[in-house]
C-alpha positions in Angstrom: 4.0 6.7 18.7 5.2 9.6 17.7 2.5 11.5 19.9 3.9 9.6 23.6 7.2 10.9 22.6 6.0 14.6 22.1 3.5 13.9 25.7 6.7 13.9 27.1 9.0 17.0 26.4 4.7 18.7 27.0 5.3 17.8 30.8 9.2 18.8 31.1 7.7 21.8 29.6 5.4 22.8 31.7 7.5 22.5 34.0 9.6 25.1 32.7 6.5 27.3 31.9 5.2 27.3 35.5 9.1 27.7 37.2 9.5 30.3 35.3 6.1 32.0 36.4 7.0 31.2 39.8 10.0 33.5 39.4 9.0 37.1 40.1 12.3 38.4 39.4 12.7 37.6 35.9 16.2 35.8 37.2 15.9 32.8 34.9 19.5 33.3 33.0 20.1 32.5 29.3 22.1 29.0 30.3 19.5 27.9 32.9 16.9 28.0 30.3 19.8 26.8 27.2 20.0 23.6 29.6 16.8 23.0 30.4 15.7 22.8 26.7 19.0 20.5 26.6 17.4 17.8 29.4 14.1 18.2 27.5 16.0 17.2 24.4 17.2 14.7 25.9 13.7 13.4 27.5 12.9 13.7 23.8 15.2 10.8 22.7 15.1 8.5 25.2 11.2 8.6 24.5 12.5 6.7 21.2 14.6 5.0 22.3 17.7 6.9 21.0 21.2 6.8 22.9 21.5 10.0 23.7 24.9 10.0 24.3 26.2 8.2 20.7 23.8 10.4 19.1 25.3 13.7 20.5 28.7 11.5 19.5 28.0 10.8 16.3 26.5 14.3 15.6 27.9 17.5 17.1 25.3 19.6 15.7 22.6 17.6 17.8 23.6 19.2 20.6 22.3 23.0 19.5 19.3 21.7 17.0 16.1 22.6 18.7 13.5 19.5 19.5 11.5 21.2 16.6 14.0 19.8 14.4 14.5 15.8 15.8 10.5 16.4 15.6 10.6 17.4 12.1 12.1 14.3 10.8 10.7 11.6 13.5 7.3 13.5 11.8 8.2 12.9 8.4 9.2 9.3 9.0 6.1 8.3 10.4 4.2 10.1 6.8 5.5 7.0 5.0 4.3 4.5 7.6 6.9 4.3 9.9 6.3 3.2 13.8 7.9 4.3 16.4 10.0 1.9 17.4 11.1 1.5 14.1 11.5 5.3 13.4 13.6 5.0 17.1 15.8 2.7 15.7 16.3 4.3 12.4 17.2 7.6 14.2 19.5 5.6 16.8 21.6 3.6 13.7 22.6 6.8 11.7 22.1 9.5 15.0 23.0 12.0 11.1 19.7 12.2 10.5 18.5 13.5 13.4 19.3 17.4 12.3 18.1 17.4 8.9 16.1 18.9 6.9 13.4 16.8 5.4 13.3 17.9 2.7 16.4 18.6 1.2 17.7 15.3 2.8 14.6 12.9 3.1 11.5 13.3 1.4 14.2 13.1 -1.8 14.7 9.6 -0.7 11.4 8.5 -0.7 10.4 10.8 -4.8 13.1 8.6 -5.8 11.7 4.8 -4.5 8.3 6.5 -5.3 8.8 8.1 -8.7 11.9 6.3 -10.2 11.9 2.9 -9.1 7.8 2.9 -8.4 7.5 0.9 -5.2 4.0 1.4 -4.0 3.0 4.0 -1.5 2.7 1.2 1.6 6.3 -0.7 0.5 8.3 2.8 1.0 8.1 2.6 4.8 8.9 -1.5 4.7 12.1 -0.5 2.1 13.2 2.1 4.7 12.5 -0.3 7.5 15.0 -3.0 5.8 16.6 -0.8 4.5 17.6 2.6 7.0 20.8 3.8 4.9 19.0 4.9 2.0 18.0 7.9 3.7 21.7 8.4 4.2 22.5 7.6 0.4 22.6 10.4 -2.0 20.2 10.3 -4.6 22.3 11.9 -7.4 26.1 9.7 -6.8 24.6 6.7 -5.2 21.1 5.6 -5.7 20.1 6.5 -9.5 23.6 4.5 -10.3 23.2 1.5 -8.7 19.1 2.0 -10.0 20.0 2.0 -14.1 22.6 -0.3 -13.6 20.2 -2.7 -12.5 17.6 -2.0 -14.7 19.7 -2.8 -17.9 20.7 -6.2 -16.0 16.9 -6.9 -16.4 14.9 -5.7 -12.6 12.2 -4.4 -14.5 8.9 -5.9 -15.2 8.4 -8.9 -13.2 12.0 -8.8 -11.8 11.8 -4.7 -11.0 12.5 -3.6 -7.7 10.6 -4.4 -4.6 11.0 -3.5 -0.3 12.4 -7.0 -0.5 15.2 -5.7 -2.8 15.9 -2.0 -3.3 18.5 -2.7 -0.4 20.3 -3.1 -3.7 20.6 0.3 -4.2 23.0 1.2 -1.3 25.5 -1.1 -3.3 28.3 0.3 -5.7 28.6 -0.7 -8.9 31.7 -0.8 -9.4 33.3 -2.6 -6.0 30.3 -4.9 -4.9 28.2 -5.4 -8.3 30.5 -6.2 -10.9 33.4 -8.3 -8.9 30.4 -10.8 -8.3 29.7 -10.3 -11.7 33.5 -11.3 -13.1 33.9 -13.9 -10.5 30.2 -16.0 -12.0 31.9 -15.3 -15.5 35.7 -16.1 -14.7 34.2 -19.7 -13.7 32.8 -20.1 -17.4 29.6 -19.5 -16.8 28.4 -16.8 -19.8 26.8 -13.3 -19.2 23.7 -13.9 -20.0 23.8 -16.9 -17.7 24.8 -15.4 -14.6 22.4 -12.5 -15.6 19.6 -14.8 -14.7 21.0 -16.8 -12.0 21.1 -13.4 -10.2 17.2 -12.2 -11.7 16.3 -15.3 -9.7 18.5 -14.3 -6.7 19.0 -10.7 -5.9 21.2 -11.8 -3.0 24.2 -13.2 -4.7 25.1 -9.1 -6.3 25.5 -8.8 -1.9 28.2 -11.7 -0.9 31.5 -11.6 -0.7 33.7 -12.7 -3.3 36.8 -13.9 -0.9 34.4 -15.3 2.2 31.5 -16.5 0.4 31.9 -17.0 -3.4 35.3 -18.8 -3.7 35.1 -21.2 -0.3 31.9 -22.5 -1.9 32.8 -22.7 -5.0 36.3 -24.8 -4.2 33.9 -27.1 -1.9 31.5 -27.2 -4.7 34.2 -28.5 -7.4 36.5 -30.4 -5.4 35.0 -31.9 -2.8 31.4 -32.8 -3.9 32.5 -33.5 -7.4 30.1 -30.9 -8.8 29.0 -30.1 -12.2 28.8 -25.9 -12.4 25.4 -27.0 -14.5 24.3 -27.2 -11.1 25.1 -24.1 -9.9 23.1 -22.0 -13.1 20.0 -24.2 -12.1 20.6 -23.3 -8.4 21.8 -20.4 -7.7 21.0 -19.9 -4.2 23.2 -22.3 -3.5 25.6 -19.3 -2.4 23.2 -18.3 0.0 23.3 -21.4 2.4 26.2 -21.5 5.2 28.9 -23.7 4.0 29.9 -24.7 7.4 26.4 -25.1 9.0 24.6 -26.6 6.2 26.1 -27.1 3.0 29.2 -29.0 4.5 26.8 -31.4 7.3 24.4 -32.7 4.8 27.9 -33.2 1.7 29.4 -35.4 4.4 25.7 -37.1 5.9 25.1 -38.0 1.9 28.8 -39.4 1.4 28.2 -41.5 4.5 24.7 -43.6 3.6 26.6 -43.5 -0.3 23.4 -41.2 -1.7 23.7 -38.7 -4.1 21.3 -36.0 -4.0 20.4 -32.6 -6.0 21.5 -29.4 -4.5 18.2 -28.4 -4.2 16.9 -31.2 -2.5 20.2 -31.3 0.0 19.8 -27.8 0.5 16.1 -26.2 0.8 14.6 -28.6 3.4 14.9 -28.6 7.5 16.8 -30.7 8.9 13.8 -32.8 10.1 13.2 -33.3 6.5 16.7 -33.6 5.7 17.1 -36.4 7.7 13.4 -37.8 6.7 14.7 -38.4 3.3 17.7 -40.0 4.3 16.1 -42.5 6.0 13.2 -42.7 3.0 16.3 -43.4 0.6 17.9 -46.3 3.1 14.8 -47.6 3.2 13.7 -47.6 -0.4 17.9 -49.1 -1.0 17.3 -52.1 1.8 14.0 -53.2 -0.5 15.6 -52.9 -3.4 18.4 -55.1 -2.3 15.3 -57.3 -1.2 13.6 -57.7 -4.4 
C-alpha cells in the first residue's frame, strides 16, 4: 500500500538527517541537499513501480516538485479505493498527474462521476482503474459534452452509465460517436434502431468505422449473404474478430452446409461451436435414414 512507499521514503530521509547531525561544520551545500531530495523522490517513484526516466521526460515539472506533491496525488487516488499497484500503473501511464493539485485536477473528475454521472462511490475507483484517461480529461470541455450526448441517446435509467461504460466519456461526440451512428444509418438502419443497438452494445460507439464496421459489413453482406435484420438483432457481431472468429466459423458452416444465426455462431466457445456442428451433422445423418 501507500504506507509501504512512505516507509521507503522515510528510511532515506532518516539517513539524510543522520548525515547532517554527523557534520558538525554544517558545510552541506544546497546542491547536495537538492541531490538528496531528488534521490528520495526517485526511491519513492520506484516504490510505486513508476518509471522515473519516463516520468521525468514526460513531466519536466517533476524534477523540482517535492515528494509531498506526489504523495498527495497518491493519497487522493487511494481515497477513492485504488490500491498501490493500480495507483502506480495509472501514474506511470499519465506522469503529468504526478505534479497536479488534486483539488483542482482530480477531485473535480471524482465529483463529476459521483454527482453528475451518479456512480455509487465504490464504483468510482473501478471506473478510474478501467479508464485512467478520465483523470486527464477536462470536465467542462470533454466529460460533460460526452455525458450530455449519451444521456440524450438513452443512457439513463436501466441503461445509465456504469463503471463498465464510463470510458465512453473520454470520447469525442463529433469525431468518435457521430461517425459510428452515421455509418450505421447510412446502411439504411433507422435512427431509433441504431440507438437501441448502441444501448444494447455500448462498445459500438468505440469501434473504428474503417477497421471494424466497414470490413465486417462487407463480409457479412457479400460473403455471408446476410440480412441486415440479423445485425439489428445482434449488434454484438461487430465486437468479434473478423479474422479470428467470424471468417473461420462461417467457412466451417459452409463446409458442412449449415446455416446458423449470428448469435449462435459467435457467442459460444470454440469447443461448443464444434460440438454444435457435430450435433447438426449427426441430426442430418439420422434424418436421412428415416
